N, C-alpha and C positions, 0 to 999 in steps of 0.2 A: 206371735210366737211361731217360729219355723217348725215345719214338720220334721220329725226325726227320720232319717233314712234307715230303712230296714236292711239287715245284712242278708236276708234270704228273699227269694222271689215269691210271689203269690203261688206259683206252681209248686215250689219246694214246700211251702207251708201246707198246701193242700195235700201233697203226697205224705207229709208227716202225719197229718190228721187221719188220713186213710189207714196208714200203717198202725197208728195207735188204736184205731177202731178194731183192727183184726188181731191185735196182740194184747196180752195182759202183762202189765209191768208190776213187779213185786219187789219191794225193798226189804231185804232180810239182813239181819245182823248175825254174824257167826263169831264164835270165840276167837280171840287172838291166836295167830299161828295157822289158821285154817288155810289161808291163801298160800302160805309157804308149803304146807303139807300137800296141797294140790299141785303146786309147781314142782315139788320134789318128785312127783310121780313120773315126770318127763314124758307126758303123753301128748305133747304138742297141741294142747288146747288151753285157751284162757280159762281162768277159774270160772268165769261166767258161763262159758259154753260147756264146761265140764259139769257144772251144777245143773244147767238146763237139760243136758243130755241124760244125766243120771236120773233126774226126776221123771222125765218123760219115759225112760226105760222102765222105771219102777211102776209108773202108772199103767203102762202096757201090761206088765206082768200081773199086777193086781186085778186089772180088768179081765184078763183071761181066767184067773182063778175064780173070780166072782160070777162068771157067766154060767 
């Protein structure tokens, strides 16, 4: 049986593994219409980056309160 040719190089796969070690991936389900609500804000951010930035800002705020 022939070996299957990979679409990424070993260096690319290594870089992806390192990236995944430094970051936490979370799969969240939001109610229908949430994506459109975010897009309608016209803030020039993807829904993903909006959610990430909003959560990080709230965490910073809460950590300051709790110190």
